[in-house]
Each structure stands twice: as C-alpha cells, then as structure tokens.
C-alpha positions as CSV (number, residue, x, y, z in Angstrom):
1,X,-12.0,1.0,19.0
2,X,-12.2,2.2,15.5
3,X,-14.7,4.6,15.6
4,X,-12.8,6.6,18.4
5,X,-9.4,7.1,16.2
6,X,-11.2,7.0,13.2
7,X,-13.4,10.1,13.4
8,X,-10.5,11.3,15.6
9,X,-8.3,11.5,12.2
10,X,-10.6,12.7,9.9
11,X,-11.2,15.5,12.9
12,X,-7.8,16.9,11.4
13,X,-7.8,19.4,8.9
14,X,-4.9,20.9,7.2
15,X,-5.1,22.7,4.2
16,X,-4.9,19.7,1.8
17,X,-5.3,17.2,3.7
18,X,-8.3,16.0,2.2
19,X,-6.1,15.7,-1.6
20,X,-3.2,14.5,0.3
21,X,-5.2,11.3,1.5
22,X,-6.9,10.7,-2.2
23,X,-3.3,11.3,-3.6
24,X,-1.7,8.3,-1.3
25,X,-4.1,5.8,-1.2
26,X,-4.3,6.3,-5.6
27,X,-1.5,4.2,-5.7
28,X,-3.9,1.2,-3.9
29,X,-7.2,2.1,-5.6
30,X,-9.8,-0.4,-7.9
31,X,-7.2,-2.0,-10.9
32,X,-5.7,0.2,-12.7
33,X,-3.8,2.2,-10.5
34,X,-1.7,-0.3,-8.3
35,X,-1.9,-2.9,-11.2
36,X,-0.1,0.7,-13.3
37,X,2.0,1.2,-10.2
38,X,2.2,-2.9,-10.3
39,X,3.5,-3.2,-13.9
40,X,6.0,-0.1,-14.0
41,X,7.6,-1.2,-10.5
42,X,8.4,-4.1,-13.4
43,X,9.8,-2.9,-16.2
44,X,11.6,-1.2,-14.7
45,X,13.4,-4.4,-12.8
46,X,13.7,-6.1,-16.9
47,X,15.1,-2.7,-17.7
48,X,18.3,-3.6,-14.4
49,X,18.4,-7.5,-15.6
50,X,16.1,-8.5,-13.0
51,X,13.7,-10.6,-14.5
52,X,13.7,-13.4,-11.4
53,X,12.5,-9.7,-8.9
54,X,9.8,-8.7,-11.5
55,X,8.2,-11.9,-11.8
56,X,8.3,-12.8,-8.0
57,X,7.2,-8.8,-7.7
58,X,4.1,-9.3,-9.9
59,X,4.3,-13.2,-7.4
60,X,4.0,-11.5,-4.4
61,X,1.5,-8.5,-5.0
62,X,-0.9,-11.0,-6.8
63,X,-0.3,-13.8,-3.8
64,X,-1.3,-10.8,-0.9
65,X,-4.7,-10.1,-3.3
66,X,-6.1,-13.4,-2.8
67,X,-4.3,-13.7,0.9
68,X,-6.5,-10.7,1.1
69,X,-9.9,-12.0,-0.5
70,X,-10.1,-15.3,2.0
71,X,-9.7,-13.1,5.2
72,X,-12.2,-10.5,3.1
73,X,-14.8,-13.2,3.3
74,X,-13.5,-15.9,6.4
75,X,-13.9,-12.6,8.4
76,X,-16.3,-10.8,6.9
77,X,-16.5,-7.1,8.6
78,X,-18.3,-4.6,7.0
79,X,-17.8,-1.1,6.1
80,X,-18.4,1.4,8.0
81,X,-21.6,2.8,6.9
82,X,-21.2,6.7,5.5
83,X,-22.7,8.0,8.4
84,X,-20.7,6.6,11.0
85,X,-17.1,8.3,9.6
86,X,-16.3,10.4,5.9
87,X,-15.8,7.9,2.8
88,X,-13.3,9.3,0.3
89,X,-13.3,6.8,-2.0
90,X,-16.4,4.8,-3.6
91,X,-14.8,1.3,-3.2
92,X,-16.7,-2.0,-4.4
93,X,-16.3,-4.5,-1.6
94,X,-18.8,-5.2,0.8
95,X,-16.2,-6.3,3.0
96,X,-13.3,-4.4,5.1
97,X,-11.4,-6.5,6.9
98,X,-8.0,-6.9,5.6
99,X,-7.9,-3.7,4.0
100,X,-7.0,-4.1,0.8
101,X,-5.2,-0.2,0.1
102,X,-2.8,-2.0,3.5
103,X,-3.0,-5.4,2.1
104,X,-0.6,-3.6,-1.6
105,X,1.2,-1.7,0.0
106,X,2.5,-4.2,2.2
107,X,3.7,-6.5,-0.4
108,X,3.9,-4.3,-2.5
109,X,6.3,-1.4,-1.4
110,X,7.3,-4.2,1.5
111,X,9.0,-6.4,-1.6
112,X,10.9,-2.8,-3.0
113,X,12.4,-1.9,0.3
114,X,13.6,-5.0,0.3
115,X,14.9,-5.3,-3.2
116,X,16.9,-1.6,-1.9
117,X,17.6,-3.4,0.9
118,X,20.1,-6.2,-1.0
119,X,21.1,-4.1,-4.5
120,X,21.8,0.0,-3.7
121,X,25.0,-0.2,-1.9
122,X,25.6,3.7,-2.4
123,X,24.2,5.5,0.9
124,X,23.1,8.5,-1.3
125,X,20.1,6.0,-3.4
126,X,19.5,3.6,-0.5
127,X,18.2,5.8,2.4
128,X,15.7,7.7,0.3
129,X,14.6,4.8,-0.7
130,X,14.1,3.0,2.3
131,X,12.5,5.8,3.3
132,X,10.5,5.5,0.9
133,X,9.7,1.6,0.9
134,X,9.9,1.9,4.6
135,X,6.4,4.8,4.9
136,X,4.4,2.7,2.7
137,X,4.7,-0.6,4.9
138,X,4.7,0.9,8.0
139,X,3.4,3.8,10.1
140,X,6.5,5.2,11.2
141,X,10.5,4.9,9.3
142,X,12.5,2.0,10.9
143,X,15.3,3.5,13.0
144,X,18.2,2.2,11.3
145,X,18.3,1.0,7.5
C-alpha cells in the first residue's frame, strides 16, 4: 500500500514541487540543518529569558532522536530501493521506519506549538505561529487553536 501511495504522490508534478520538497526536507536532513534549527530556537528562547524551555526543547529533541534510533533498530524496515520510488535525498541510515524527518518535525515543531499555545496571547501573532508549527507536525491544520 505504501508503494502505491508513494508513486501517487510522486506522480503529481507542478512547477517547483521538487524544489519545495527539498526545502521542506532541509530541516530534517543530516545533522547540520536540524541542529542549526534547534540552536536558533534555543537562542531565541534564551533571548526571551526562557532558559528552562530552551533546555527542555534540547532534551525533547535528543530523546526523540534516541527513541527513533532504537525503534529503527527494533523494526529494521529497509529503505525503499531507488528502482521503486524517486528518492530525492541521500540518506546514510539503513532503516526507513520511523522517518527521521517525521520524528524531528513532530518533537521540534510540536514543542514550539506547545510553547506558542501557552505563551502567545495576541491572536495576530498566535494564529500564524500555530499554523506554521501545526503544519510542521500534522498533515492538516487543526480546526481550532
């Protein structure tokens, strides 16, 4: 079933779709981009005098990565062959489940969503931030913020 879904999604072509997928994927690629994103978020939190939240964000991301590695080794699902699907990124990990991108996005954007929900009171700032962070963690935006 997942092969059929992958092929259906990859059959949709519109100008810029591959570039968009590559840009969206950057936040979870390798070590540099995700680490940079976490570092920037932690610096912003520190600038907002939210040191505890910066430490928790770092901890949540690290625990998410540790769990991802453990689950990957337990499940042991191999990556799809390049003959089956169009693979846009060169990934060094042997196993494909759970997706490293998905784990990183859920823990990183999910925690930022939580912080925004808790701290930001102005609807002019709150709604756009929740929308951006929600798109990072779920396929469809939540109906009510």
